[in-house]
C-alpha positions as CSV (number, residue, x, y, z in Angstrom):
1,D,24.1,-17.9,-16.4
2,Q,23.2,-14.9,-18.2
3,D,21.0,-17.4,-20.2
4,M,19.0,-18.4,-17.4
5,N,18.7,-14.7,-16.2
6,R,17.1,-14.3,-19.8
7,I,14.9,-17.4,-19.5
8,E,13.7,-16.2,-16.0
9,L,12.8,-12.7,-17.4
10,L,10.9,-14.3,-20.3
11,I,9.2,-16.5,-18.1
12,L,8.2,-13.7,-15.6
13,E,7.0,-11.6,-18.6
14,K,4.7,-14.3,-19.9
15,L,3.4,-15.0,-16.4
16,V,2.6,-11.4,-16.3
17,M,1.0,-11.4,-19.5
18,A,-1.1,-14.3,-18.8
19,C,-2.5,-12.7,-15.3
20,R,-4.1,-9.5,-17.6
21,D,-6.8,-8.3,-15.3
22,A,-6.5,-10.8,-12.4
23,P,-7.8,-9.6,-9.2
24,G,-5.7,-10.0,-5.9
25,L,-2.2,-10.3,-5.1
26,L,-0.2,-12.1,-7.8
27,K,3.3,-13.6,-6.4
28,F,6.0,-14.3,-8.9
29,N,9.2,-16.4,-7.9
30,I,12.5,-14.7,-8.8
31,S,16.3,-15.2,-7.9
32,P,18.2,-12.2,-6.3
33,Q,20.8,-12.4,-9.0
34,S,18.4,-12.3,-12.0
35,L,16.7,-9.4,-10.4
36,I,20.0,-7.5,-10.0
37,D,21.3,-8.5,-13.3
38,T,18.0,-7.9,-15.4
39,F,16.8,-4.7,-13.5
40,D,20.2,-2.8,-12.7
41,S,18.5,0.7,-13.5
42,P,15.6,2.3,-13.0
43,Q,14.5,2.5,-16.4
44,K,14.6,-1.1,-16.8
45,A,12.6,-1.5,-13.6
46,F,10.3,0.8,-15.1
47,R,9.6,-1.0,-18.5
48,F,8.5,-3.9,-16.0
49,K,5.9,-1.2,-14.2
50,E,4.9,-0.3,-18.0
51,L,4.4,-4.2,-18.8
52,L,2.1,-4.4,-15.9
53,S,0.2,-1.2,-16.6
54,R,-0.4,-2.5,-20.2
55,Q,-1.6,-6.0,-18.6
56,K,-4.1,-3.7,-16.5
57,L,-2.3,-4.8,-13.3
58,E,-1.7,-2.8,-10.1
59,P,1.8,-2.8,-8.8
60,K,0.5,-2.7,-5.3
61,N,-0.9,-6.2,-6.2
62,V,2.4,-7.7,-7.5
63,R,4.9,-9.4,-4.9
64,L,8.2,-10.6,-5.9
65,E,9.2,-13.5,-4.0
66,L,13.1,-13.5,-3.8
67,I,13.9,-17.1,-3.7
68,E,16.6,-18.7,-1.8
69,K,19.7,-18.6,-4.2
70,P,23.2,-17.1,-3.7
71,Y,23.9,-13.7,-5.2
72,E,26.7,-11.5,-6.0
73,E,26.4,-7.5,-6.3
74,H,28.8,-5.8,-8.4
75,S,27.9,-2.7,-10.3
76,A,24.1,-2.9,-8.9
77,K,23.0,-3.8,-5.4
78,L,20.1,-6.0,-4.5
79,K,18.9,-3.1,-2.1
80,D,18.9,-0.4,-4.8
81,V,17.1,-2.6,-7.3
82,C,14.6,-3.5,-5.1
83,R,13.9,-0.1,-3.9
84,Y,13.3,1.0,-7.7
85,F,10.2,-1.9,-7.6
86,W,9.4,-0.7,-4.0
87,E,8.9,3.0,-5.3
88,F,6.3,2.0,-7.8
89,G,4.4,-0.1,-5.1
90,I,5.6,-3.6,-5.6
91,S,6.8,-5.7,-2.5
92,F,8.8,-8.3,-1.8
93,A,8.7,-11.7,0.1
94,A,11.8,-13.8,1.5
95,D,11.1,-17.4,-0.1
96,D,12.3,-20.4,2.2
97,F,12.9,-18.2,5.1
98,G,14.5,-20.2,7.8
99,V,17.5,-20.2,10.7
100,K,20.6,-20.7,8.3
101,S,19.1,-19.2,5.2
102,Q,20.5,-16.6,2.9
103,S,17.0,-14.9,2.6
104,H,17.7,-14.2,6.3
105,Q,20.4,-11.5,5.4
106,V,18.2,-10.3,2.4
107,V,15.2,-9.4,5.1
108,L,17.5,-7.5,7.1
109,D,18.8,-5.6,4.1
110,L,15.6,-5.1,2.6
111,G,13.7,-4.0,5.6
112,E,10.3,-2.6,5.3
113,M,10.3,-3.7,1.3
114,I,9.7,-7.4,2.8
115,K,6.2,-7.9,3.3
116,E,5.9,-11.6,3.7
117,F,8.3,-13.9,5.3
118,K,7.8,-17.9,3.6
119,L,8.9,-19.9,6.3
120,D,10.7,-22.8,5.3
121,P,9.1,-26.1,6.4
122,I,12.4,-27.1,8.2
123,S,11.5,-24.3,10.7
124,F,8.3,-25.8,12.0
125,K,8.2,-29.8,10.9
126,F,9.6,-31.4,14.0
127,K,8.0,-33.1,17.1
128,A,9.1,-31.8,20.4
129,E,9.6,-35.3,21.9
130,E,11.9,-36.0,19.0
131,D,14.7,-33.2,19.6
132,H,13.6,-31.1,22.2
133,T,16.4,-28.5,21.7
134,K,15.8,-28.2,18.2
135,F,12.0,-27.7,19.0
136,L,13.1,-25.0,21.3
137,D,15.3,-23.5,18.8
138,N,13.0,-23.4,16.0
139,L,10.2,-21.9,18.4
140,A,12.5,-19.3,19.5
141,F,12.9,-18.7,15.7
142,I,9.2,-18.8,14.9
143,D,9.0,-16.2,17.9
144,Y,11.7,-13.6,16.0
145,C,9.9,-14.1,12.9
146,I,6.8,-12.6,14.6
147,R,8.5,-9.9,16.0
148,L,10.1,-9.0,12.2
149,A,6.7,-9.5,10.6
150,D,5.2,-7.0,13.1
151,N,8.1,-4.6,12.8
152,R,7.7,-4.5,9.0
153,E,3.6,-5.0,9.0
154,A,4.4,-8.0,7.2
155,I,2.8,-11.6,7.2
156,I,4.2,-15.1,7.8
157,T,3.3,-17.7,5.2
158,A,4.3,-21.1,6.3
159,E,5.0,-23.3,3.3
160,A,4.3,-27.0,2.3
161,V,2.0,-27.7,5.7
162,D,1.0,-31.0,5.2
163,D,-0.2,-32.5,8.5
164,Y,-2.4,-31.5,11.3
165,D,0.3,-31.5,13.8
166,A,2.2,-29.0,11.8
167,L,-1.1,-26.8,11.5
168,R,-2.0,-27.0,15.0
169,F,1.5,-26.1,16.1
170,L,1.5,-23.0,13.7
171,L,-1.7,-21.7,14.8
172,A,-0.9,-22.0,18.6
173,H,2.2,-19.9,17.5
174,S,0.3,-16.9,15.7
175,V,1.3,-18.2,12.2
176,N,-2.2,-18.1,10.3
177,H,-1.2,-18.0,6.5
178,F,-0.9,-21.3,4.7
179,Q,0.4,-23.2,1.7
180,A,-1.0,-26.6,1.8
181,N,-2.6,-29.3,0.0
182,M,-4.5,-30.6,3.4
183,F,-7.5,-29.2,2.5
184,C,-8.2,-29.6,-1.5
185,G,-5.3,-31.6,-2.9
186,K,-2.7,-31.2,-5.1
187,M,-3.4,-29.2,-8.6
188,P,-3.1,-31.7,-11.6
């Protein structure tokens, strides 16, 4: 498992180097466990900030997306590690945020540090006429997400929007950011 953490860190470092001078917000996926194990001290997080500076990247233009994956806290706590990055200006996203997801607890723990909720497609890919109870539950969940986002001055991004019914539903419920292949097709 530590080998996987090292590989994730190397990939993250290479991605940062490849983004030298890139404009706009850069988003990097990382597992909570890798973040805890790799950056368990302020000094290690500072080295990452220095890497960003060498690549002429502003920390405020970097968002770490915490992927939906179980993690264990021993000597370092996720909230403490995230706070190191937050103090440099790096924000976080909760990836695959859904009704039964572990990322829900991450959102509650990290509070204001979460600036983006990446909605799991299962939260909005349904038809009211197919399962009315599920439709109402998911509608309540999306309303809850909107309130959470408003409290944190965060955005909600719907992932994998692949049909116009889902798009219309999301727009009607004030979800205005998407990851979709509907408009331009998949990248090769």
